[in-house]
C-alpha positions as YAML, in Angstrom:
chain: A
units: angstrom
residues:
- id: 1
  name: MET
  ca: [-68.81, 115.26, 77.86]
- id: 2
  name: PHE
  ca: [-68.61, 111.95, 75.62]
- id: 3
  name: LEU
  ca: [-68.84, 113.95, 72.51]
- id: 4
  name: LYS
  ca: [-66.10, 116.37, 73.45]
- id: 5
  name: ASN
  ca: [-63.81, 113.37, 74.01]
- id: 6
  name: LEU
  ca: [-64.96, 111.60, 70.85]
- id: 7
  name: PHE
  ca: [-64.12, 114.38, 67.99]
- id: 8
  name: LYS
  ca: [-60.46, 115.54, 69.43]
- id: 9
  name: LYS
  ca: [-58.84, 117.57, 67.21]
- id: 10
  name: LYS
  ca: [-55.43, 116.75, 66.02]
- id: 11
  name: SER
  ca: [-52.50, 118.65, 67.59]
- id: 12
  name: LYS
  ca: [-50.56, 121.16, 65.22]
- id: 13
  name: TYR
  ca: [-47.24, 120.16, 63.60]
- id: 14
  name: PRO
  ca: [-44.59, 121.85, 65.67]
- id: 15
  name: GLU
  ca: [-43.39, 125.02, 64.74]
- id: 16
  name: ILE
  ca: [-39.54, 124.07, 65.51]
- id: 17
  name: ALA
  ca: [-39.90, 121.22, 63.87]
- id: 18
  name: LYS
  ca: [-36.98, 120.92, 61.11]
- id: 19
  name: TYR
  ca: [-38.21, 118.45, 58.69]
- id: 20
  name: HIS
  ca: [-42.22, 118.84, 57.30]
- id: 21
  name: GLU
  ca: [-44.40, 116.81, 56.37]
- id: 22
  name: ASP
  ca: [-43.72, 114.70, 52.94]
- id: 23
  name: ASP
  ca: [-40.09, 115.37, 53.13]
- id: 24
  name: LEU
  ca: [-37.74, 112.38, 52.09]
- id: 25
  name: VAL
  ca: [-34.93, 112.18, 54.95]
- id: 26
  name: THR
  ca: [-32.13, 110.01, 55.52]
- id: 27
  name: PHE
  ca: [-31.33, 108.34, 58.87]
- id: 28
  name: ARG
  ca: [-29.47, 105.38, 60.63]
- id: 29
  name: TYR
  ca: [-32.22, 102.44, 61.78]
- id: 30
  name: ARG
  ca: [-30.80, 99.36, 62.84]
- id: 31
  name: GLY
  ca: [-27.13, 99.98, 62.08]
- id: 32
  name: ASP
  ca: [-28.25, 100.76, 58.26]
- id: 33
  name: LEU
  ca: [-28.39, 103.91, 56.57]
- id: 34
  name: SER
  ca: [-32.17, 103.86, 55.39]
- id: 35
  name: PHE
  ca: [-34.72, 106.79, 53.96]
- id: 36
  name: GLY
  ca: [-38.21, 107.32, 54.37]
- id: 37
  name: TYR
  ca: [-40.91, 110.04, 54.63]
- id: 38
  name: VAL
  ca: [-42.01, 111.92, 57.53]
- id: 39
  name: TYR
  ca: [-45.40, 111.60, 58.16]
- id: 40
  name: ASP
  ca: [-46.20, 113.72, 61.63]
- id: 41
  name: ALA
  ca: [-44.03, 115.33, 63.98]
- id: 42
  name: LYS
  ca: [-45.08, 115.88, 67.74]
- id: 43
  name: LEU
  ca: [-43.30, 117.92, 70.86]
- id: 44
  name: ASP
  ca: [-42.18, 115.16, 73.61]
- id: 45
  name: ASP
  ca: [-41.84, 115.94, 77.54]
- id: 46
  name: ASP
  ca: [-39.14, 117.58, 77.29]
- id: 47
  name: GLY
  ca: [-39.44, 120.03, 74.27]
- id: 48
  name: LYS
  ca: [-37.95, 118.07, 71.55]
- id: 49
  name: VAL
  ca: [-39.36, 117.34, 68.28]
- id: 50
  name: SER
  ca: [-39.76, 113.55, 67.79]
- id: 51
  name: TYR
  ca: [-41.11, 112.36, 64.29]
- id: 52
  name: THR
  ca: [-43.25, 109.60, 62.88]
- id: 53
  name: ILE
  ca: [-41.59, 108.20, 59.46]
- id: 54
  name: GLN
  ca: [-42.96, 105.89, 56.96]
- id: 55
  name: LEU
  ca: [-40.69, 103.30, 55.57]
- id: 56
  name: GLY
  ca: [-41.31, 101.66, 52.31]
- id: 57
  name: GLY
  ca: [-44.09, 101.63, 49.56]
- id: 58
  name: GLN
  ca: [-46.06, 99.38, 48.44]
- id: 59
  name: CYS
  ca: [-46.32, 97.62, 52.17]
- id: 60
  name: PRO
  ca: [-45.49, 100.77, 54.48]
- id: 61
  name: ALA
  ca: [-43.89, 100.43, 57.86]
- id: 62
  name: LEU
  ca: [-44.33, 103.61, 60.43]
- id: 63
  name: LEU
  ca: [-41.27, 104.43, 62.53]
- id: 64
  name: TYR
  ca: [-43.05, 106.05, 65.50]
- id: 65
  name: ASP
  ca: [-41.16, 108.86, 68.16]
- id: 66
  name: PHE
  ca: [-37.99, 108.97, 66.10]
- id: 67
  name: LYS
  ca: [-36.01, 111.51, 67.40]
- id: 68
  name: GLU
  ca: [-34.85, 114.96, 65.44]
- id: 69
  name: GLU
  ca: [-31.11, 114.75, 66.50]
- id: 70
  name: ASN
  ca: [-31.32, 111.15, 64.58]
- id: 71
  name: ILE
  ca: [-32.11, 112.47, 61.23]
- id: 72
  name: ILE
  ca: [-28.81, 113.14, 59.06]
- id: 73
  name: GLY
  ca: [-31.19, 115.15, 56.59]
- id: 74
  name: LEU
  ca: [-33.07, 115.31, 53.41]
- id: 75
  name: LYS
  ca: [-32.63, 112.94, 50.85]
- id: 76
  name: LYS
  ca: [-31.61, 114.70, 47.52]
...
């Protein structure tokens, strides 16, 4: 029983997600226009997609549970 809980499989990436891993996206964060890489995605309790976004390069920060409707689009 203990080993079964220790090695849980990572949940699959949601198929309904608009953005995929390593996409460079533009979004508003704290009143500024920012961009970052999509790190991971999951489904919320209400069935909406939320993302983990990586900001920065050398010393990155992660934004957790960032809603899909708050993302403006892909950075070109």
